[in-house]
DOFI-471660 format. One line per field, with one value per residue: residue in one letter; z, y, x of N, C-alpha, C in turn. Coordinates in nm, 4 decimals. Layout:
residues N
resn A_...
n_z Z_...
n_y Y_...
n_x X_...
ca_z Z_...
ca_y Y_...
ca_x X_...
c_z Z_...
c_y Y_...
c_x X_...
end
This chain:
residues 115
resn M_A_R_I_Y_R_S_Y_L_E_L_L_K_K_W_P_V_D_A_T_K_K_D_R_D_F_A_Q_Y_L_R_E_R_I_K_R_T_F_R_T_P_E_L_P_G_D_E_D_E_A_E_C_W_K_T_Y_E_A_L_N_R_I_A_D_N_Q_H_L_V_K_Y_K_R_Y_N_T_S_S_A_T_G_L_T_A_E_Q_C_R_S_I_L_S_E_E_F_I_K_L_L_D_T_K_E_S_G_F_F_N_S_V_W_R_K_K_E
n_z -3.1316_-3.1085_-2.9062_-2.6773_-2.6775_-2.6342_-2.3778_-2.2373_-2.2682_-2.1108_-1.8681_-1.8308_-1.7573_-1.4927_-1.3873_-1.3094_-1.4216_-1.2305_-1.1684_-1.0127_-1.0342_-1.2802_-1.5153_-1.4032_-1.3531_-1.3191_-1.4440_-1.6677_-1.8005_-1.8528_-2.0339_-2.2525_-2.3139_-2.3900_-2.6192_-2.7863_-2.8049_-2.9273_-3.1682_-3.3572_-3.6856_-3.7628_-3.7123_-3.3957_-3.2620_-3.1311_-2.8865_-2.8077_-2.7758_-2.5645_-2.3660_-2.3491_-2.2376_-1.9883_-1.8735_-1.8719_-1.6900_-1.4543_-1.4147_-1.3863_-1.1480_-0.9711_-1.0084_-0.9148_-0.6496_-0.5418_-0.3852_-0.1658_-0.0531_0.0007_0.1787_0.4475_0.5870_0.9013_1.0155_0.9301_0.8573_0.6992_0.6469_0.7043_0.8858_0.7997_0.6763_0.4002_0.2596_0.3353_0.2245_-0.0450_-0.0820_-0.0427_-0.2622_-0.4665_-0.7464_-0.6718_-0.4168_-0.4755_-0.6447_-0.4570_-0.2907_-0.4710_-0.5106_-0.2673_-0.0874_0.1485_0.3942_0.5119_0.3237_0.0913_0.1812_0.2297_-0.0287_-0.1635_-0.0445_-0.1430_-0.4107
n_y -1.2984_-1.5079_-1.6586_-1.5093_-1.5284_-1.8047_-1.8151_-1.6631_-1.8343_-2.0492_-1.9192_-1.8758_-2.1261_-2.1377_-1.9724_-2.0235_-2.0108_-1.8688_-2.0000_-1.9069_-1.6362_-1.5511_-1.3100_-1.1392_-1.2213_-1.2115_-1.3829_-1.4717_-1.2276_-1.1769_-1.3833_-1.3098_-1.0629_-1.1348_-1.2839_-1.0788_-0.9120_-1.0666_-1.1443_-0.9504_-0.8204_-0.6726_-0.6584_-0.6267_-0.3604_-0.3175_-0.1859_-0.2562_-0.5295_-0.5390_-0.4249_-0.6199_-0.8303_-0.7191_-0.6970_-0.9667_-1.0702_-0.9385_-1.0389_-1.3061_-1.3062_-1.2469_-1.4705_-1.6724_-1.6170_-1.4685_-1.2385_-1.2903_-1.5018_-1.3798_-1.1718_-1.2690_-1.3416_-1.3157_-1.3133_-1.4561_-1.3295_-1.0584_-0.6978_-0.6571_-0.8490_-1.0906_-1.4241_-1.5580_-1.7434_-1.6720_-1.4140_-1.4842_-1.6229_-1.4188_-1.2599_-1.4123_-1.5018_-1.6060_-1.4977_-1.2257_-1.2199_-1.2941_-1.0695_-0.8816_-0.9731_-0.9471_-0.7825_-0.6426_-0.4588_-0.2434_-0.0743_-0.0918_0.0256_0.2842_0.3650_0.3509_0.5594_0.7827_0.7906
n_x 1.3442_1.1751_1.2837_1.2266_0.9502_0.9144_1.0197_0.8307_0.6108_0.6928_0.6943_0.4216_0.3355_0.4020_0.2175_-0.0840_-0.4289_-0.6847_-0.9829_-1.1879_-1.2003_-1.2825_-1.3300_-1.1471_-0.8932_-0.5435_-0.3604_-0.5012_-0.5315_-0.2622_-0.2016_-0.3636_-0.2489_0.0112_-0.0451_-0.1473_0.0780_0.2820_0.1734_0.1816_0.2338_0.4633_0.8179_0.9696_1.1734_1.5114_1.4844_1.2267_1.2578_1.4394_1.2807_1.0810_1.2298_1.2918_1.0378_0.9673_1.1582_1.0817_0.8188_0.8805_1.0276_0.8206_0.6531_0.8171_0.8208_1.0300_1.0765_0.9182_1.0538_1.2959_1.2303_1.1086_0.7875_0.6420_0.3958_0.0847_-0.1413_-0.3230_-0.3318_-0.5933_-0.6454_-0.7265_-0.6718_-0.4757_-0.6295_-0.8901_-0.9030_-0.8817_-1.1218_-1.3059_-1.2574_-1.3554_-1.5683_-1.8171_-1.8651_-1.8761_-2.0991_-2.2885_-2.2865_-2.3873_-2.6495_-2.7623_-3.0080_-3.0486_-2.8608_-2.6010_-2.4585_-2.6166_-2.8552_-2.7671_-2.6899_-2.9339_-3.0756_-2.9456_-3.0128
ca_z -3.0690_-3.0801_-2.7771_-2.5749_-2.6781_-2.5658_-2.2352_-2.1841_-2.2596_-1.9919_-1.7535_-1.8131_-1.6883_-1.3498_-1.3478_-1.3496_-1.4224_-1.1167_-1.2228_-0.9259_-1.0610_-1.4105_-1.6026_-1.3252_-1.3187_-1.3794_-1.5324_-1.7939_-1.8647_-1.9008_-2.1541_-2.3623_-2.3475_-2.4619_-2.7534_-2.8645_-2.8254_-3.0164_-3.2957_-3.4454_-3.8069_-3.7789_-3.6225_-3.2979_-3.2612_-3.0186_-2.7633_-2.7712_-2.7292_-2.4308_-2.2769_-2.3301_-2.1438_-1.8550_-1.8248_-1.8436_-1.5665_-1.3418_-1.3946_-1.3401_-1.0057_-0.8974_-1.0165_-0.8317_-0.5113_-0.5032_-0.2766_-0.0499_0.0068_0.0490_0.2929_0.5128_0.6668_1.0235_1.0390_0.8135_0.8295_0.6216_0.7196_0.7475_0.9869_0.7354_0.6194_0.2535_0.2116_0.3544_0.1217_-0.1726_-0.0919_-0.0550_-0.3987_-0.5651_-0.8193_-0.5954_-0.3096_-0.5372_-0.6866_-0.3351_-0.2496_-0.5672_-0.4961_-0.1323_-0.0877_0.2719_0.4318_0.5380_0.2033_0.0019_0.2329_0.2081_-0.1726_-0.2014_0.0047_-0.2268_-0.5454
ca_y -1.2725_-1.6382_-1.7029_-1.4388_-1.5868_-1.9350_-1.7871_-1.6234_-1.9531_-2.1226_-1.8409_-1.8969_-2.2543_-2.1102_-1.8801_-2.0850_-1.9283_-1.8927_-2.0085_-1.8382_-1.4922_-1.5319_-1.2073_-1.0503_-1.2940_-1.1557_-1.4828_-1.4671_-1.1019_-1.1944_-1.4670_-1.2284_-0.9587_-1.1999_-1.3142_-0.9547_-0.8581_-1.1466_-1.1720_-0.8333_-0.8574_-0.6070_-0.7042_-0.5240_-0.3091_-0.3596_-0.1297_-0.3383_-0.6584_-0.5171_-0.4028_-0.7510_-0.9057_-0.6593_-0.7374_-1.1099_-1.0903_-0.8926_-1.1354_-1.4303_-1.2886_-1.2573_-1.6097_-1.7559_-1.5687_-1.4307_-1.1413_-1.3571_-1.5805_-1.2879_-1.0985_-1.3617_-1.2880_-1.3933_-1.3220_-1.5097_-1.2500_-0.9362_-0.5750_-0.6690_-0.9532_-1.2132_-1.5099_-1.5573_-1.8216_-1.5903_-1.3085_-1.5492_-1.6538_-1.2921_-1.2095_-1.5061_-1.4599_-1.6462_-1.4017_-1.0989_-1.2367_-1.2930_-0.9292_-0.8136_-1.0162_-0.9133_-0.6635_-0.5670_-0.4295_-0.1026_0.0005_-0.0843_0.1241_0.4166_0.3977_0.3741_0.6902_0.8864_0.7885
ca_x 1.2163_1.1142_1.3360_1.1498_0.8157_0.9236_1.0395_0.7006_0.5254_0.7379_0.6491_0.2775_0.3157_0.4153_0.1124_-0.2115_-0.5489_-0.7735_-1.1191_-1.2834_-1.2001_-1.3445_-1.2715_-1.0624_-0.7722_-0.4234_-0.3000_-0.5754_-0.4923_-0.1258_-0.2084_-0.4177_-0.1502_0.1209_-0.0966_-0.1521_0.2124_0.3642_0.1074_0.1872_0.3065_0.5937_0.9230_1.0020_1.3094_1.5951_1.4292_1.1118_1.3073_1.4956_1.1674_1.0182_1.3120_1.2754_0.9059_0.9743_1.2349_0.9996_0.7107_0.9413_1.0581_0.6943_0.6062_0.9048_0.8123_1.1646_1.0734_0.8604_1.1611_1.3997_1.1765_1.0163_0.6773_0.6257_0.2525_0.0147_-0.2606_-0.2991_-0.3654_-0.7326_-0.6551_-0.7723_-0.5691_-0.4731_-0.7447_-1.0099_-0.8986_-0.9088_-1.2643_-1.3785_-1.2383_-1.4096_-1.6884_-1.9348_-1.8871_-1.9159_-2.2384_-2.3684_-2.2999_-2.4741_-2.7878_-2.8078_-3.0931_-3.0340_-2.7247_-2.5730_-2.4222_-2.7316_-2.9507_-2.7088_-2.6944_-3.0728_-3.1161_-2.8842_-3.0701
c_z -3.0332_-2.9438_-2.6622_-2.5635_-2.6068_-2.4149_-2.1688_-2.1716_-2.1394_-1.8647_-1.7256_-1.7448_-1.5371_-1.2966_-1.3893_-1.3413_-1.3035_-1.1662_-1.1379_-0.9549_-1.1973_-1.4945_-1.5299_-1.2908_-1.3921_-1.4752_-1.6681_-1.8716_-1.9262_-2.0280_-2.2741_-2.4084_-2.4267_-2.6032_-2.8412_-2.8992_-2.9310_-3.1481_-3.3878_-3.5667_-3.8192_-3.6752_-3.5233_-3.3072_-3.1403_-2.8851_-2.7145_-2.7160_-2.5889_-2.3287_-2.2485_-2.2286_-2.0018_-1.7933_-1.7885_-1.7110_-1.4439_-1.3116_-1.3415_-1.1920_-0.9212_-0.8943_-0.9289_-0.6843_-0.4570_-0.3845_-0.1503_0.0226_0.0694_0.1755_0.3580_0.5921_0.7877_1.0614_0.9124_0.7822_0.7520_0.7079_0.7706_0.8596_0.9311_0.6840_0.4670_0.1966_0.2268_0.2511_-0.0151_-0.1887_-0.1045_-0.1961_-0.5059_-0.6290_-0.7398_-0.4867_-0.3653_-0.5861_-0.5664_-0.2859_-0.3425_-0.5476_-0.3607_-0.1354_0.0364_0.3004_0.4426_0.4099_0.1058_0.0507_0.2154_0.0619_-0.2182_-0.1583_-0.0839_-0.3632_-0.5561
c_y -1.4041_-1.6899_-1.6368_-1.5007_-1.7212_-1.9159_-1.7461_-1.7427_-2.0391_-2.0511_-1.8644_-2.0295_-2.2366_-2.0297_-1.9362_-1.9860_-1.9681_-1.8868_-1.9338_-1.6889_-1.4551_-1.4268_-1.1143_-1.1128_-1.2374_-1.2548_-1.4849_-1.3410_-1.1152_-1.2787_-1.3869_-1.1233_-1.0175_-1.2354_-1.1901_-0.9038_-0.9350_-1.1832_-1.0510_-0.8672_-0.7922_-0.6588_-0.5938_-0.4805_-0.3592_-0.3075_-0.2133_-0.4734_-0.6462_-0.4974_-0.5342_-0.8349_-0.8503_-0.7016_-0.8848_-1.1357_-1.0493_-0.9923_-1.2680_-1.4214_-1.3013_-1.4020_-1.7024_-1.7167_-1.5272_-1.3345_-1.1978_-1.4391_-1.4882_-1.2147_-1.1828_-1.2876_-1.3772_-1.4064_-1.3728_-1.4331_-1.1246_-0.8147_-0.5799_-0.7708_-1.0862_-1.2940_-1.5022_-1.6331_-1.7441_-1.4773_-1.3663_-1.5786_-1.5265_-1.2365_-1.3010_-1.4509_-1.4922_-1.5445_-1.2676_-1.1061_-1.2347_-1.1507_-0.8526_-0.8496_-0.9798_-0.7828_-0.5789_-0.5424_-0.2797_-0.0242_0.0129_0.0189_0.2649_0.4569_0.4249_0.5113_0.8024_0.8950_0.8663
c_x 1.1453_1.1593_1.2594_1.0102_0.8150_0.9419_0.9087_0.6067_0.5639_0.6920_0.5012_0.2467_0.3243_0.2970_-0.0230_-0.3278_-0.6357_-0.9170_-1.2205_-1.2928_-1.2544_-1.2717_-1.1752_-0.9283_-0.6514_-0.3575_-0.3694_-0.5400_-0.3531_-0.1226_-0.2587_-0.3164_-0.0337_0.0775_-0.0956_-0.0129_0.2888_0.2971_0.1036_0.2723_0.4441_0.6922_0.9563_1.1471_1.3857_1.5410_1.3110_1.1564_1.3665_1.3843_1.0937_1.0960_1.2986_1.1428_0.9052_1.0452_1.1533_0.8877_0.7636_0.9781_0.9316_0.6468_0.6890_0.9020_0.9481_1.1644_1.0108_0.9664_1.2656_1.3551_1.0676_0.9099_0.6591_0.4784_0.1850_-0.1124_-0.2222_-0.3317_-0.5088_-0.7490_-0.7020_-0.6540_-0.5756_-0.5921_-0.8744_-1.0166_-0.9331_-1.0576_-1.3478_-1.3684_-1.2956_-1.5364_-1.8155_-1.9678_-1.9337_-2.0600_-2.3319_-2.3890_-2.3936_-2.6213_-2.8469_-2.8858_-3.0723_-2.8870_-2.7035_-2.5484_-2.5386_-2.8339_-2.8966_-2.7190_-2.8379_-3.1220_-3.0616_-2.9491_-3.1971
end
């Protein structure tokens, strides 16, 4: 089981924490989940160990962009027409706070009417 844990620690090096997402970052969630999983006092069974390896392999494929390399994208925009950088900035904590503090806007006026 120690070998799996070391493999997960190496995987975390490939998956940096995005400071702009605060409590919504998958890398942070992954770190917490690994801590909880491997700090249990009882020894896992063979089924648990096999499941840990499957999860590790799947996460490693994502971290290595294996599918991105295998299935090349020719357009750099998304379904919304935004680039990856624009999507990243929209999902940042700063932008979400800006939306929360905004008093005017279509959605706020609709929600106020329903209350």
